[in-house]
N, C-alpha and C positions, 0 to 999 in steps of 0.2 A: 787843785781842779774842783769846780763846783759839783755838788751832787746832782744826779740826774733829776731828782724829785725831792721837793720839801713839802710836807704837809704841815702847815703852819698854824699855831695858836689853837690847837684842838684840845679837847678833853680826852686824854689817852686812857682807855680802858684796855689794859695790856694783855688780858687772857689768863693772868695768873690768879685772879680773884681778889687782888689787892685793891686798895682804894684808887679811884681815878686821880689823874694828875694832869696839870696844864703843861704842855710841852709841844715842841716841834719834833717832827720825825723826818730824817733825811734818808734817801735811798741812793745807792750807787751800785750799778751793775746787777740789779735785781735783788740786792741785799740791803737790810737796814745798816746804814753806816754811822748814824748818829741819833741820839735822842736827848733833847735838852731844851733850854730856852734860848731864844735869839740866835738860832743857827744861822750861818752865812746863807746867802741867797742861792737857789738851785736853778738849774736850767729850766725846770717847770715847777710851778708852785700851786698848791691848793690851799685856799684860805678855809680853815676848818673852825673858825671862831664860832662859838656856841654850838658846835657839832661834836659828837662822839667819834673817836678814831679807835677802831677795834681791829684785831686780826680778821682775816677773811674766814668765813664759816667753813667747817669741815663736815660734809654730809656723808655718813658711813653706810647709808642704806638707800641705794638708788638702783634703777633698772634702765640705764641709758645704753645698754649693750647694743642695741640696734641704732639708736640715734647718733651715737659717736661714729658710725660708719658712713652717715650721709650728711651730717650737719656739724658745723663749727660751733654752734651755740648749744650750751647745756641748759637751756631755758625749760621750765621756769626757774630752776634752781639758781642759775647764775644771775637772774633778775633779782634775786632775793639775797644777795651778799655771799653766796656760796662760791668759794674759789678752789675747792678741791672736792671731788665726788669719787665715791667708791662704788663700782658697779659689779655685776655678777653675783648678786645676792640670791638667796633662797634656792640655790642649786640649779637655776636656770640660765642659759646663755647659748651662745652660738659657736663655741669652740671648746674642745676639738670636735670636728665633724667631718665624716666622710661624705662625698658628694651625694650618695644615694640616700643619706639621712637628713638632708636639709628640710625636707617637708615635714619630717617628724618633729624637728626641733621648732619650726615655725608654728606648728599646731600646738606644741607644748607652750610656747611663750604666749600665743594668743589666749589659750585656756587659762593659764596661771596668771598672767599679768595684763590681760585685756588690751593687747596691741593687735589691731586687725590684721588678718592674714594677708590681705591684698597689699597693705602698707609694707609688710615684711618682704613679701615676694618682689615687690617693685624696688624697695630701697636697699635690701641687703646685696652687696657686690659679691660675697662669697669668694674672695680672693685668698682664701686660706683653708687648710685642712686641720693642721695641728694648733695647739694653744700658742706655742712660741710664734707661729706664723701670724695668727691673729694679732698678737702684741706687735709684731713688725708692721702690720698694716696700720694699727693705731699710732705707732711711733712716727709714721710719715705725715700724719695729720696735724692740724693746728686748731686750737680751741680757745674759748673765752674763759675757761677754767681748767685746772689740771685734772687728769683722770687717773684713776688707779683701778686695778682689776682683782678678781678672785676666779679661782678654778671652780666651775659649776659641776656639781656632782651628777646631775641628770645627763648633761651632755657627755660627760666622761663615761658614765655607765653605758650609754647607748653606743658610744664610739667603740668601746671594748667588747661588748656583749651583743650588739646589734638588737634584733627583735627580742631575744631573751632578756636583754636589759630593760627594754621598753615594757615587756610583760611582767617585769618584777620577779623573775625567777631568781633563786639564790645564786650568788656568784660562786664559781668554783675557785679552787686555790690558784689556778693559773689566771683566772679573771682578776682575782684580788691582787695578785702580784703585778699584773699589767696596769691596773688602775693606780696602784701605789706608785709605780714607776712614772706614769704620766703626770700624776699630781705633783710629784717631786720635780719633774721637769718643768711644769708650769710655775712652780714657786721659784725655782732657780732662774727662770726666764724673767721673773719680776712680778708675779702675782703677789698680792699682799694677804691672801687668804684662800680658804677653801670652803665652799658653802654647800649646804644640803638642806632638803625639806622632808619633813615627816608629818605633814598635815593632810587631812582628807579634803581640805579646801582647795588644794592645788591639783587641778585636773587638766588633761589635754582638751583640745577643741571638741573632740567627740566624746568626752565625758570620762575617759580612762584616768585612773590615778597616776600621779607623777611616778616616774620610774624608781625614785629613791624612797618612796613611802615604805617604812618598816625595813629598810636595809639592815641586814644582819650585823651583829656586833663584830664578827670576824672581818667583814668587808670594811667597816669603819675603822677598826683597829689597825688594819693594814695601812690605810691612809694616814692615820694618826702617826704611825711609825715613820712614814715617809716625811711628814711634817717635822718630826724630831730630827731626821737626818738633814733635811734642808735647813733647819734652825730658822724657819722664817714663817710668817703669816698667822693668822688666827683662824679658828673654826667657827663659822657662822651657821646657826641652826634655827629653823623654825619648826615647832612641834605643837600638837594638839594637847599633849600631856594627858592623854586618857588615863594612863596608869602613871601618875606623876612620880611616885617613888621609883618605879622601874626605869622610866625614861631619864629621870635626873641621875639616877645611879649610872646609867650608861654614859651620860655626858660627863659626869665626874670622872669615870674611867678614861674617857677620851682625853680630857684635860691631863690626867696623870700620865697616859701613854705617850702623848704627843710632846708634853713639856711646853705647850703653846697655849695662848689664851683662848677661851671659848666665850662666845657671846650668843645668847638666847633671846628670842622675841618674848617680850613680857607684856601681856595685855590683860585687861579685865573682861571676861565674858559674862553675858547674862546668865548662862547656864550654871557657871560656877563663879559666882561674884567675889568669893574670898580665895579662889585658887591662886591668884597672883601673889597674895601675901605669903602663902605657904611656899611658893616657889622662891620668893625673894629671901625668905628665911633660910632655905637650903642653899641658895647662892652665897649668902652671908657666911654660913657655916663652912662651906668649901673654901672660901677665901681665908677664913681664920685658920685653916689647916694648910695654907700655903699655896693653894691653887689660884688660878686667875680666871674667874668666870664673872661676866657681866650680864645683866638683863638689859636688853635694848628696848627702849620705850618711846612712845610718841607723846608729844606735849599737848595733845588734844585728842578727841575721839577718832578712831577709825570711822570714816563716814562714807555713805553713798550719797551722791548728788543726783537728784531727779529733775528731769525737765523734758520739755518736748523737743528740744534740740539735741538732748543727750541720749545715751544708750539705754536708759531705763527711766520710766515714769510710773506713777501709781496705776495707770490705766492700760499698761502695755499688754496685759493678758485678756483684755476685753475684746470681743469679736470686731467691733466697729474700729477699734484702734488697729488691730491686726490687718484690717483691710487697707489702711493707709500707711502702715509702718515703713514700707520700702519706698515711698514717695520722697522726693527731695523736701528739705525743710520748708521752702517757701510754699510748695504744693501741700504740704501736711497743714501748714498754718491756714491756708485758704479753706480747707475742709474743717479745721478746728474752729474757725470763726463762724461757721454756719450754725444758726440756732437749731436746726433740725438734727444736725449731726451731734451737737452737744447734748440735746435731749435724749437721743437714742443711746449714746454712750453711757450717760449717767443712769440710764434705766437698766443697763446691764450689770451683772455681778460677776466677779472673778477675784481671786486672791490678789492682794496688793503687795504681798512679799514679806520682808523681813521684819523681825522683832515685833513690836506691839501695834504695828499699823499706825493709824492716824494719831494715836496718843503720843507716839515718839517721832512724828514727822513735823518739821518746822520750816517756816520761811527763812531762807538764809540771810537775805538782806544785803545791803551795800552801805557801809562795811559789814562784812559777815559776822554773825553771832554764832560761835562755836560752843557756847555754854548757855543755851536758851532755857528760860524756866518753864515748867510744865504749863503754865497759863498761856504760853505763846504757841502751844502745839496746834495742829490743824483741828484736832478734835475740840480743844478748848475754844478756839475761835469760832468753830461752828456752833457750839453750844450757846455762846454769847449772842451769835447773830441769829439763832433759831433756824439754821439751815442744816443741810446734811454735810458731813465732811467731804463727800465726793464733790459737791458743788463748790465748796470753799477752795478745795485743792485745785480743781479745774481753773477756777477764776484766778487764783494766785499764779498758776503757771502761765496763764495768758498775759500777765503783765510783762512790761518791757517788750512788746511785740512777740511774745511767746518765748522769751529768753530768760525768763525768771526761773529760779532754782529753789527746790525744796531740799531740805537738809535731813538726812536720816543717820544719826549716830548708830553704829553697829557694835563697837566695843568701847570700853572705858567710860560708859555712861549709864551703868545699871541703876544708879540712884538719882539720875537726873541732874547730876552736877559733876565737877571735876575734882572733887576732894581726893578720890583715889589717885588720879593723875598727879596731883600735888605731892602725895606720898611717894609715889613712884619716882618722879624726877628729882626729888629732894634726897633720895638714897645715895650713899657714896658708891654702891655697887651697881649703878645703872649708868647707861649712856643714852643721850638723846639722839634718836634715829628714827627709822621706819617711815620716812617721808615718801618713799616709793616714786621719786622723780622719774619720769620717763615710762611709767606703767599706769594701768587702769585709766587709759586716757579718755574714756568716755563716761566714766562714772565717779572719779576721784581726782582731787588735786590737793594732796597734802604735803607736797614739796615745800610749801610756804610755812610749814610748822617751825622752820628756823626763825622766820620773822615774827611768827606768833608767840614764840618763847619770849621775845622781848616786849611786844606790845601788851599781851594778856597778862604775863606772869610778873612783869616788873612795873606795870603802870595801870592797867585797866580793870583787873578782876576785882569785883566788888563783894566777893563772898569769902574773904579770908585774907590773911597776912600775904603781902607781896614779897618777892625775892629781890635782893639788890641787883642792880644792872651788872655789876661786875661779876656776880655769880653766874648770871645767865650767859654773859659773854664767854666765861671760862668753859661752861658746859658745851657751848657751840663751837669752840675753837680748840683750846689746849687739850681738853679731856679727850675729844674725839681723835685729834691728830696723834696723840701719844698712844691711844688704844690700838691704832693700826700701824704704828711704827714709824710715823712721819714726824720725827722730833725736830725737823728743821722748820717747822711752821706752827701756827697756833699761839705764838707769843710775840709780843713786840719787844724784841731784845736785839742789841747790836749783833750783827752776824746772821740773824735769822732771815728766812725768805720774806721778801717784801710783798706780802698779800695783806690787803687792808680793805676796810670799809669806812667811809666817811658818812655818818648817819645824822640826819636831823631828827633827833629822838622825838621831839615834841610834835613833829609832823609825820612820824612813822605810822602808817595805817595800811592794812590789807584791803585791796579792792575785791569786789566780787569775781569769782571765776568766770571766764568767758570761753566761748568755743572759737577756735581758729581752724582753718583748713590748709595747714601748711606741711602736712606729712606727705611722703611719697604717694602717688596715685590720688592726690587731693584728699587724703585722709584727714579726719578731724581729730582734734585733741582739746582737752581742757587745759587752760593756762590761767595764771593769776599773778597779778603785778602787786607791788607794794610801793606806796608813795613814801619818800623820805630818805631813799639812798642817794645821797648827793654824788657819791663816787665809789667805784669798786676797782681795786688795783690788784693785778696779778703779776708777780715777779717784777714789780716796779713799773708796770705799764698800766695806764688807765684804760679799762675795758668798757666800763659804763660810767656816764656822766649824766646826772639828772635823769637817770632811768633809761637813757638812750645809749645804744652801743657806739663806741668810738671807732670800731673797725679793727682795733688792735686784737690780735690772737696770740698772746704769749703762752697759753695753756699747752701743756705737754703731757704725754704718757709718763707717769712715775713708775719706774721699775725698781721694785725692792724697797726695803725700809731706808730711812735717812737718819743720820746722826744729827744731834743738835749743832 
């Protein structure tokens, strides 16, 4: 019988890190059935001559918890070669949840992950209470990529403790036992991990700290023991590391008590520009002692995008802008084009927000530049033009009919370059993640960090040595798949799951982010496309061709780990 699909004449980059080879790849019943030259014809064929053929990318840090309940598309991740996403990160999610707690979780998700309340109220069906019931709902849906889940600590804590949990009261022994029981139940139902947040940056819509901030060791240890009993999942943690030795000591003990992998968010902050290095040294020492701890890193800065159509811009705190902030975008643009309004707004003074202000704010461009030099900052442009930074920023944002974007790196850019990021992503004890697909929909769009890993770090960066393409593909595929226990994907081998990308590497380029209004209740979100993905295949079915959806939805909920 002929294979269902043959990808012919491609340059196979198989996810192992080994050198590329010229070969055909055949697929039968959703699995790779043959790899070699001059394979027999298939029922369907893709000519991959002069193209890379890679495993589908595995994104281990997304927040599509709401989107998967109303949409079959995991965009923009699925537009960028991602064929498996892991949601439920940072301790936030929508299950388990008692009916009377729904508003609490909605406000938490809006505050932590910047998904508008009206979108969540309109879009979430709430046809579940328990975590296994939530999985059953997802199991009945179909997607353009596979999805996997984690048990979120904040939802679990509120479910067990109610308002006491939201108010961050210490858990009683009975509370701890119940949380552990439900965490184990979620893992046995198919979750691939348990996530928690210990950062001051995560707050509810009304400014309250996330319920899991500084959860006590006894509470986390009870959950770690549940993970050991289930013998499944990893523990995903985000922390400020205010007392780094104390925090890491806790996480090391959790790795010991659970017997499971632990993954920690690893970023460079301006306040502690060398803190990441000390943390990575601690991770390396723990792994040398037989534990499994990884630092999860982003392959570019965490950035805030500023624009008149977006949720933030440099003038948002000025009285004149506040007067028009609630107008529709066309109505706002009408006022912003008025010379008198421009003059009034520029005459006002108010804080512009984060980091160093105009010195660290840059035009993003199309294609975007995520490693801009200091001389391209708004402040530097203003100095060369003999104008104020306010005027320059205003005029830049008015380009493209008011849809232009300014770029503000928030982490990983203390020195004005990505040398630190290069050291992070090159380290064997790190994973590439933190794209946050599905979250921060009005100010960020970092889900395309997968594509950026290929374009910037293997081809375009002009400030240092590049990485081999095979290395980057391995980091985006096999390394991430194995880390979350999905050993049936991430490698192009006979018998493995048939998830592929066919990539025109020379034409691979990120486009500028854009705003679309396709969320429930007409909500807006930032999305970003990448040219050069000829085809994306999930379970042997072509889901995207030349960047356009085919209508195929072979993506499913993945329950539990998978053997090779």
